[in-house]
N, C-alpha and C positions, 0 to 999 in steps of 0.2 A: 368394346365399350358396354355399358350398362343400357337396359332397353328404353329408359327414360332418356339418357343421353343420346341414342340413336334417333329418337321420336323428335326429340328437340332439334338437332340436326335437319331432318327432313322439316319439319314445319317451320325453321328459320330459313332454309333454301327456297320453300314456298313464297315466304315472305318477298325475298328477293326477286323470285321471278312475277309476284303479283304485280309490284311496282314497275319493273321492267318494263313488261309487256305494255302495261296502260300508259307509260312514257315514252313509248316509239314515236309516236306520232307528232307531239310536237317538235323534233327534231326532224324528222323526216318531211315535214308540212314546208320546210324551207326549201327542198328539191321539189316535192311533189306539186305543191301550189303553181309552180310556174309550168311543170308538163300539162296540168289541166287547166290553166289559165284563170287561176283563181287569186285573189288578193288573199294577203295572210289573215284577215278576219274572216273571209268568205270558207276559207280552207280549214283555219281553227273551229269553226263553227261546225262542221262534220263531225266532229268529236263529242258533241253534246249529248248525243243519245247514249254515247258510252258511259259517260259520266253518272247519267241519269241511271242506268241501269246499275251502274256499280254500288249505288246505293238502294235503290228499290229491291233489288233482288236478295239484298243481305237478310231481309226478313223471313222469306222462306228457306234460305239456307240456313239460317240460326235454330229455327222450327224443326228442320229435318235433322240438323246435328245433335238436337237434344232428345228428340222422339226415335231418330233411326240410329246413326252413326255418323260421329264425327271423323272416324277414320274412312269410311267409305265416303263421305264428301270430299274429303282430300283427294280421293283418286278420281273422282269428278271432275275436280278443280284441275289437275294436272292435264289430264287428257284432254277435257273440254276447251280450257285455255290455249292449250297447244295447239289444237286443232284450228280452233278460230282464229289463232293468229297467222297460220299458214292460210288460211282462207282469204283475210284481209291483204295479203301480199298479191292477189291474183284481181285485186279490183279495176274495174276498168273506167269506170264512171264514178262522179260525186257521190251518187246516191249508192253504190255499190260499196265504197269507201265507207261510208256513214252506216250502212247495215252491217258490216265487219267490224267496224270500232263498237257498234251497239253490242254485237254478239260476245265480243271479248269483254266487255262490262259484264254481261251477264254472268260469266264464268268466274270473273274477276272478283266478284260480289261474295262468292263463298269463302274466300280466305279470312278476313278479317272476324266475322262472328263464330267461327269455325278452330281458325289458327289460333288468333290470340286467347281463347278460352281453353285450348288444349295447353298452351304454354303456361298459364298462370293457375293449372289445377293442382290442386294438393302438395303447395309448395310454400315454404317460408318465404322465401327472398322471391317474391313478386316483382319488385323495382330492379333489381339485377337482371332478372329473367326477362323482363318488358325491355329491359335498355339494351340487351344484347339483339333481342328479338327487333329492335327498332333499328339498329345498326344494320342488321342483314336486310331490312326494308328499303333504307337508305343507300346502301349498296347497289340495291336494285334500280334505284333513281340515277346513281351515277353511272352504273352500266349502260345505262338505255341511251344516255347520251353520248357514250364512247362508243359503243357497240354499233348503234344507229347510224352514228355519225360517220364511222369508218366504212361500215358497209354502204351506205348512202353514197359516200365518196368514192369508191373505190369499185363496188360493183354497181349496184343501183339501188334505189330507195326500196324496190319490190325484196330485195333480199333481205333488208333491215327487219321485215315480218316473217318470211319463210325460214330462215336460220334460226332465228330464235323460237319459233313456234315448234319445230323440229327437235330441238334441244330439250326443250320443255318437256315434250312427249315422253323423251328418253328418261328423264329424270322419274317421271309417272312411273313407267317399267320398273326403275330402280325401288321405287318407293313402294310398288304392289307387292314385290318380291321379297323386301329387304326390314322394311320398316315394321317394328312390333306394334301390333292392335292393342293401343292402349285407351279404354274406355271408362266411362266412370258409372255407367249402367250397374245398378245392382248394390253400389256402394252407399254408404249412408252420406247424403249432403253435406257437404262443408257448410259452414255458417258464416255471414259476412263477420269481417275480421273487426269491423266497426260499426258501432250502433248509434244512431242519430234519435232525439226525440221526435214525437209524431208533429211537434210544433217547428222542428227545423227541417223536416223531410223536404216539404216544398220549395224552400230557401235554397236546399243544396239542388233538388231538379231543375231551378232556374238558373243556379250557377253552372252546372254542367251544360245544360242546353246552349246558354250565352256561349261558354267557352267553346262548346262543339260547332256551333254555328260560326261564331268569329272565326277560331281555329281552322276550320274546315274551308273557308273562304279564302283565307290567308295562303294556307298551304298550297292549294291547287294553283289560285292565281299567280303565286312565285316560280312553281314548279313548270307550269305549260309557258310563262312568258320568258322564261330563262333564256331558252336559245336565242329568241327572236331578240331580247334584250342585249345579249352580248354579240349579236351579230351587227347591231347598230353602234354599240358603245366602245367595242374593243378593235375598232379597225386598226387601229396602230400596233396591235398584237396578233392579229390573227385575220383573215377573210375567209378561210375553208370549211365546209362543214365540220371536217374532221377536227379542226383546231379548235372549232368553238364547242363541239361535243368533248374535246380532251379537257378545255378548261372548266366546263361543267362539271365532269367527273371530278376534277381536283378540289373545285369547291365543295360538293357533296360528300366526297371522302372524308373531309377534313371536319366539316359540320356533322357528321353522323356520329362524331365521337362523343356528341353532346347527350345522346343516347344513354349511354353507358353512365356518363357522369351523372346525370340526373335521374337514371334509375339507382344509382349507389346513393343519391343524396336522398331519393323516396323512403329507402330504407332506414336511414340514419336519424333522417328530420322531420318535423311535422310538414305532409303534404301542402298545407296551406303557404308555409314559409318558402317551399321550394316553389311553388306555383307563382307566388307574387314576384320572387327575384326572376325569373325567367321571362314572365309576361312583359315587366317593365322595360325591358329592353326592345320589345319589339319594333313600337313607334319610332323611336329614332332611327334605327337602322334600316326600316322601310322608308322614312322620308329620305334617308340618304342614298338609298338605293335609286330613288327617282331623279338625282341629280349629279349623279358620279360617272365618271369615265374610265378607261383603259385600267389600269394597275389598281388606282382608288376603287373601282369599280369591281373588281375582283376580290380585293379586301373587304368591301361593304359586304360583298356576297355570301362571303364566308360568315362573318358575323350576323348577317341577317338568316341565313339558313340555319346557323348553330341554333339561334332561340326558336325559330320556326318547329324545326325538328325536336328541341328540347320539350315544347310543349306534348308531343304525342304520349310518351309515356306516362305523363302526368294525368291525361285525360282517361288513359286504360287502366292505370291505377285506382283512380276514384271508382271506377265499377267494380274491378277485382276485391276492392276494400269493403263495399257496401252492398254486394249481392251473394245469394246461394250459389253454388255448385250446379244445383239441379236445374237452374233457369238462366244462366249466365249467358249461354250462347245467344238466348233472345235478348238480353239485355243489351249485350254487345252490337247484335243486328240491330236493334232499334236506335242505338247511339252512331252507328255506322250509317244508316238511312239518314239521319240528321246530317251527318260530316259530309257525306257523297252527295246530299242532294245541295246542301251549300258550295261543295265542290263543282259541282256542274253549273251552278250559278256564276261560278269563274270564269267559264268558258266566253258566255257572251258578253259578260262584265269587260274581261279583256280585249276582245275583239272587236268590240264596238268603240272603246274609247282608244284604241290604238287606231282604226281605220279613220276616226275621226281628227285624233290630234296628230296621228303620225309617229307618235313615242309613246313613252311610258311615265313621264313625270306626273300626270293627274293620276295614273291609274295606282302609282305606288304612294302619292299624297294620300288617296282615300282609302289605301290599304294600312296606311299607319292610323288614320282615325278610327278603324273597325278594330285595329287592336287595343286601342282606349278603352274600346267594349270588354275585350277579354281581361285587360286590367282590373274594372270596375268589378268583374265576376269574381276575381281570383281575392280580391278585397273584401268581396260580402260572404265570400266562403266558409260557412259553418264549421267549426271545431267539433269533434266527437272523441268520448274513449274508447280505446281499444277493448274488446272483447276477448278474455281469455281465450285461446284455443285449445282444444284436447292434445295429447303427447300421441 
């Protein structure tokens, strides 16, 4: 394999790892909360620190990637997140669990500003590359449900942390030994692919900020609530932790195809057109998710996650198109601080509404309203002309 292909493979695997580890807990909480005597909302709230760290530590990670080494930061990522996940598996109290999940979030924060910047660097097919990378991340979400559900059901919920953590560190060993060191230091920085006028720049950043906040809240609220949602709504299909995890995995694997489709469309059509088409479907699916059950719930979940996942490469493509290579990690870091800040807000949002209402009807109705904000941002997105790139 060519060096770039090997590098892309490891970076895509790292995306799988990142989302897998961050979403072990929403499955494990179904078993762990009973053992520690906590309600679903109380137990879920222990993950808040991890999601805050997931966003907050993106900025220093992006800065180090641009100023030191993106390759070096990926080594820190693999060994750091693997060790933190193993340690979390040994938590004995709620506070220890919260501390372990926060440490996972610290190292998980490295991936997006570093990995995404590495994926889009010096290539013409940004949309396709982001689509493939997005699928890798979504498979991590799917595998988290399957692996955590199986280990929690057949071994113990602690194994759902320890086993993946050890596996991640082994991948880190392979990355350190085999991955080519591809850096941009010393190269002439690549210019932005499209250029906005000074008058349109503020409007563009407002659109990006709105899409990032709304998208981050919707993404995390849907993914962390899915295990409990299926636990309550699919009683006619399954009542085991593994069964729930398996069904969620099927939903995520099918929905992950959205990233390849949307990535391909981004390379062929105007970004604004693709953006509007995807987010226009979010509100209807979110509303239906709040009222569906059993097989209908599974079908709606596939459609809902298809359009939720489909927005991710669009947001990343905006940054890739409008920023210079030399400071792209920091721009991605800033975007992901906002994204995962909104994601962190999803934890108390879901926990509070579930414990107050006993279900998810109101939660998904409100998320549908948030999706209308994303649609408004897409409609307001300014257009720009492409800047010719040097051969």
